[in-house]
Backbone as CSV, one residue per row, in Angstrom:
resi,resn,N_x,N_y,N_z,CA_x,CA_y,CA_z,C_x,C_y,C_z
1,MET,72.179,99.536,119.117,73.090,98.472,118.740,74.366,98.623,119.562
2,ARG,74.813,97.534,120.138,76.052,97.557,120.941,77.254,97.410,120.032
3,PRO,78.340,98.120,120.382,79.567,97.938,119.597,80.086,96.511,119.713
4,SER,80.707,96.028,118.674,81.269,94.686,118.705,82.761,94.745,118.447
5,VAL,83.441,93.751,118.943,84.890,93.668,118.734,85.127,93.073,117.365
6,GLN,85.974,93.729,116.602,86.329,93.243,115.267,87.787,92.827,115.288
7,SER,88.079,91.758,114.608,89.429,91.251,114.541,89.965,91.383,113.137
8,GLY,91.270,91.307,113.011,91.888,91.384,111.709,93.385,91.191,111.838
9,ILE,94.078,91.418,110.757,95.530,91.318,110.781,96.110,92.589,110.159
10,ASP,97.296,92.925,110.592,98.012,94.085,110.082,99.362,93.586,109.617
11,VAL,99.726,93.874,108.381,100.992,93.421,107.822,101.879,94.638,107.590
12,LEU,103.068,94.594,108.156,104.042,95.654,107.986,105.194,95.107,107.167
13,LEU,105.465,95.699,106.021,106.554,95.264,105.150,107.815,96.023,105.530
14,LYS,108.861,95.288,105.890,110.119,95.922,106.284,111.184,95.770,105.192
15,ASP,110.879,95.038,104.158,111.818,94.816,103.072,111.237,95.460,101.826
16,ARG,111.948,95.362,100.763,111.489,95.968,99.513,110.153,95.368,99.068
17,ILE,109.219,96.226,98.726,107.886,95.776,98.327,107.921,95.018,97.003
18,GLU,108.955,95.207,96.182,109.031,94.487,94.902,109.072,92.992,95.109
19,LYS,109.502,92.547,96.272,109.609,91.126,96.563,108.263,90.521,96.957
20,LEU,107.318,91.364,97.297,106.018,90.881,97.762,105.196,90.331,96.587
21,ARG,104.627,89.182,96.782,103.666,88.625,95.830,102.338,88.598,96.570
22,PRO,101.540,89.670,96.456,100.369,89.826,97.319,99.330,88.741,97.216
23,VAL,99.075,88.228,96.033,98.058,87.188,95.899,98.538,85.899,96.583
24,LEU,99.783,85.528,96.333,100.330,84.333,96.996,100.354,84.536,98.509
25,THR,100.706,85.716,98.961,100.720,86.000,100.395,99.315,85.821,100.977
26,GLY,98.329,86.348,100.281,96.939,86.196,100.729,96.515,84.741,100.803
27,LEU,96.881,83.965,99.776,96.544,82.541,99.779,97.217,81.824,100.937
28,LYS,98.462,82.190,101.231,99.173,81.556,102.349,98.527,81.909,103.681
29,VAL,98.075,83.137,103.834,97.395,83.540,105.060,96.104,82.733,105.227
30,ILE,95.338,82.620,104.152,94.087,81.849,104.219,94.379,80.398,104.541
31,LYS,95.418,79.821,103.925,95.798,78.426,104.194,96.201,78.248,105.647
32,ALA,96.976,79.192,106.184,97.390,79.123,107.586,96.172,79.150,108.514
33,ILE,95.216,80.034,108.223,94.006,80.094,109.034,93.234,78.793,108.940
34,MET,93.157,78.232,107.735,92.461,76.964,107.546,93.134,75.847,108.359
35,ASP,94.475,75.867,108.372,95.215,74.851,109.112,95.045,75.014,110.622
36,LEU,95.012,76.259,111.101,94.876,76.516,112.532,93.478,76.298,113.059
37,PHE,92.494,76.635,112.245,91.097,76.573,112.693,90.227,75.868,111.665
38,PRO,90.494,74.591,111.370,89.781,73.884,110.300,88.253,73.832,110.492
39,SER,87.784,73.758,111.704,86.348,73.655,111.900,85.641,74.999,111.887
40,LYS,86.395,76.082,111.850,85.804,77.410,111.927,85.811,78.164,110.603
41,ILE,86.541,77.659,109.627,86.618,78.356,108.341,85.352,78.117,107.534
42,GLU,84.828,79.187,106.993,83.607,79.083,106.178,83.690,80.116,105.063
43,PHE,83.509,79.667,103.861,83.534,80.569,102.712,82.103,80.919,102.332
44,ARG,81.842,82.189,102.157,80.536,82.591,101.653,80.479,82.279,100.165
45,GLU,79.306,81.875,99.726,79.121,81.582,98.308,78.085,82.539,97.745
46,GLY,78.130,82.720,96.447,77.186,83.586,95.760,77.899,84.515,94.814
47,TRP,77.171,84.989,93.819,77.788,85.831,92.806,77.201,87.238,92.757
48,LYS,76.369,87.599,93.716,75.837,88.967,93.762,76.726,89.803,94.676
49,ALA,76.844,91.094,94.373,77.718,91.972,95.153,77.407,91.954,96.643
50,GLU,76.143,91.880,96.974,75.769,91.882,98.400,76.141,90.585,99.127
51,ASP,76.464,89.541,98.352,76.892,88.290,98.981,78.305,88.427,99.568
52,PHE,79.097,89.335,99.025,80.483,89.571,99.464,81.199,88.229,99.640
53,SER,81.067,87.411,98.612,81.609,86.053,98.706,83.062,85.989,98.268
54,PHE,83.725,84.939,98.718,85.129,84.695,98.327,85.227,84.540,96.828
55,ASP,84.325,83.762,96.248,84.363,83.515,94.798,84.208,84.821,94.015
56,LEU,83.340,85.685,94.478,83.138,86.972,93.796,84.400,87.818,93.872
57,LEU,85.017,87.861,95.046,86.236,88.652,95.219,87.402,88.059,94.427
58,ALA,87.481,86.727,94.375,88.571,86.061,93.647,88.316,86.022,92.137
59,GLY,87.059,86.195,91.753,86.728,86.150,90.338,86.514,84.727,89.807
60,THR,86.593,83.755,90.686,86.455,82.351,90.298,86.189,81.503,91.530
61,ALA,85.526,80.377,91.334,85.354,79.419,92.446,86.539,78.471,92.535
62,THR,87.367,78.448,91.535,88.476,77.496,91.466,89.439,77.626,92.647
63,ILE,89.775,78.869,93.018,90.733,79.050,94.118,90.171,78.500,95.420
64,ARG,88.921,78.804,95.723,88.273,78.265,96.937,88.257,76.738,96.894
65,GLU,87.883,76.186,95.759,87.798,74.735,95.618,89.161,74.083,95.819
66,GLU,90.201,74.703,95.268,91.543,74.151,95.402,92.032,74.240,96.851
67,LEU,91.785,75.365,97.504,92.175,75.508,98.920,91.485,74.446,99.767
68,LEU,90.187,74.260,99.550,89.442,73.266,100.307,89.904,71.833,100.016
69,ALA,90.424,71.633,98.809,90.915,70.295,98.416,92.343,70.058,98.925
70,GLY,92.935,71.070,99.579,94.265,70.885,100.134,95.411,71.232,99.211
71,VAL,95.115,71.873,98.074,96.170,72.265,97.146,96.974,73.406,97.789
72,GLU,98.279,73.307,97.742,99.156,74.322,98.344,99.088,75.618,97.548
73,PRO,99.197,76.777,98.244,99.117,78.078,97.544,100.119,78.204,96.392
74,GLU,101.335,77.688,96.564,102.314,77.784,95.485,101.850,77.015,94.243
75,ASP,101.187,75.875,94.446,100.681,75.095,93.322,99.491,75.781,92.654
76,ILE,98.700,76.486,93.442,97.585,77.258,92.870,98.162,78.356,91.976
77,GLU,99.199,79.038,92.474,99.836,80.090,91.698,100.428,79.560,90.406
78,ILE,101.076,78.419,90.457,101.659,77.806,89.252,100.568,77.522,88.237
79,GLY,99.387,77.098,88.731,98.275,76.762,87.844,97.791,77.921,87.009
80,TRP,97.885,79.141,87.516,97.420,80.268,86.727,98.557,81.020,86.041
81,ALA,99.806,80.590,86.221,100.951,81.280,85.628,100.888,81.308,84.105
82,LYS,100.474,80.225,83.486,100.392,80.181,82.022,99.391,81.213,81.519
83,ASP,98.221,81.268,82.136,97.208,82.263,81.734,97.721,83.664,81.966
84,SER,98.417,83.882,83.046,98.978,85.186,83.370,99.995,85.634,82.323
85,ARG,100.875,84.734,81.922,101.857,85.076,80.884,101.188,85.434,79.568
86,ALA,100.174,84.702,79.216,99.448,84.981,77.976,98.783,86.366,78.049
87,PHE,98.190,86.673,79.190,97.555,87.988,79.368,98.586,89.114,79.316
88,GLN,99.726,88.936,79.978,100.771,89.945,79.960,101.233,90.250,78.543
89,ALA,101.409,89.203,77.745,101.840,89.395,76.352,100.761,90.125,75.542
90,LYS,99.505,89.751,75.746,98.418,90.364,74.986,98.218,91.829,75.347
91,ARG,98.346,92.173,76.622,98.080,93.542,77.058,99.237,94.501,76.707
92,LYS,100.394,93.953,76.444,101.583,94.777,76.226,101.380,95.824,75.127
93,LYS,100.699,95.484,74.055,100.524,96.425,72.960,99.559,97.571,73.324
94,TYR,98.794,97.411,74.416,97.846,98.433,74.810,98.390,99.394,75.880
95,LEU,99.559,99.078,76.440,100.115,99.920,77.493,100.630,101.238,76.931
96,LEU,100.326,102.315,77.603,100.815,103.625,77.201,102.245,103.846,77.668
97,TYR,102.593,103.245,78.798,103.931,103.365,79.383,104.449,101.975,79.691
98,SER,105.749,101.831,79.632,106.314,100.514,79.973,107.108,100.586,81.263
């Protein structure tokens, strides 16, 4: 088997990491790639581990569907904020440390 060239991105944070919103950052990177290369973007589908699909990694098909429908990453984040707040409140009583 011949070696192949692999591509990727490397992100270096030069400011405080507390400011980073990693999921939103990831969505913005995906959106930028979709905007730059619309005919080349392809999402794998499937729910088995060997499928290594976007939906499996995201835990839902909704994010992929919203990105493909042109929903902005910030609006996707707003959409799950209510669920996130409810989860944060529910988990609080189970935390050993605050």
